[in-house]
N, C-alpha and C positions, 0 to 999 in steps of 0.2 A: 527589464527585470520582473521576476515573478517571485511572490513570497507564498510560502505553504505553511498552513497551520494545521497540525493534526490535533484531533480530540478523540474522546470516547474510549480511551484505555482505562484500565482498572484492574481490580482483583476479583477473579471468578473462579468458582469450583470446577473440577474436571466434568466435562459433559456440558458445561454452560455456553453462553453466547455473549459476543460483544459486537457492536458495530462501530467501527473507525470511520471518522470522516477527515477529510483534508480539504479545506477552503483554500481557494487561490485568489490572488489579487490579479487585477488586469483584465483587459477585455479580450484577450486572444487564447482563453482556456482552451478552446476547442482546436487550437493548432498544436497542442502537446499530446504526445503520448504520455500516459501516466503509469507508474508503478508503485509497488509497495515493497519494502525490504524489511528485514528485521535484523537485530544483532543481540546475541545473547552474551552474558558475561564470559569473557575469555574466548569468545570465538568471532570469526570474521562476518561481517555483514553478508546476509544472503538473500537472494531473490526469493520473493513469496508470490506475487501476481502483477500482471500488467494488462493494460487496456489500450486498444488503438485510439487514435484521435477521434473516430466516428464512434467508437463504441461498439463496433460490429465484431471486433475479435478480441478475445481474452486469453490469457495465458496463466498457467499456474505451476508452481513446483510441485513434484509428485506427492510430497508429504501432506499437502493441504487440498488436494482435488478431492472433490465430492464434500468438502466440509467449509471452504471459503468461497465466497462470490465477490467479485470486484466489479463495480459499476460506476456510472459517471452520470452526473446531471449538468449537461452543458449550459443550461440555462441558469444553474446556481453556482456554476464555476467550482464544482465540488466532485470529488472522487471518493467513493465508499469501499469499505472492506467488511463484508459481513462475515463473521466468524462464528460458525456453529461446531458443535461437539469437541470443545477445546480441550486439548491435553496439556500436561505439565510442559511437555516439551515444547509447546508453542509460546512460553514464557520468553519474552524479549522486549527490547525497545523497538517499536515499529515506525518506520519512516516512510514517509511519501516523496515521490520525486516526479520531475517533470523533464520529459525529452523533447527539445525544440528541433530547430530546423536540421540540425546535424544528425538527427536519429537515423540509423541504419536498419533498424529492424531487430537488433540484438537484445531485445527486452530484458533479458536475464542479467545483463552486464552493467553493474553501477556506472561504467564509464560512459554509457549511452545517455545519462541524465545529467542535465544542466543545473537543475535546482533541487534542493533538497529542504524538508521541513526540519523541526528541531527534535521530533520524535515524541511518542507517546508509550508510556509503559503499560505492558500488558503481562499480569500475573496470573498463572492458573494454579491453583492450589489442588493437591491430590486427596 
């Protein structure tokens, strides 16, 4: 069992930055591919970014490319999402997720992920 706890959300003006963190429990963090998803009111949960087990590969949805950076610190059992040049349309609850042994590489699909955090609210004002 893996527990995920997000932090770092908040209210920021458009053009500002936030850094989300997702701390995980357990000693097998490096075995999990990690992802960030977000869900805005009235919308479905959508993929934002993902990182491979080793950290060598990263993936982003088109709308955040060049603005967001996902990284992981395996020694700290933590995954990060650095968000720059934030826009009002980035407003959502952000969730981190962990994909275990069943991971097939479809990093954009919520179905790939076995464990989810409780979410952290990000609000970008115009």
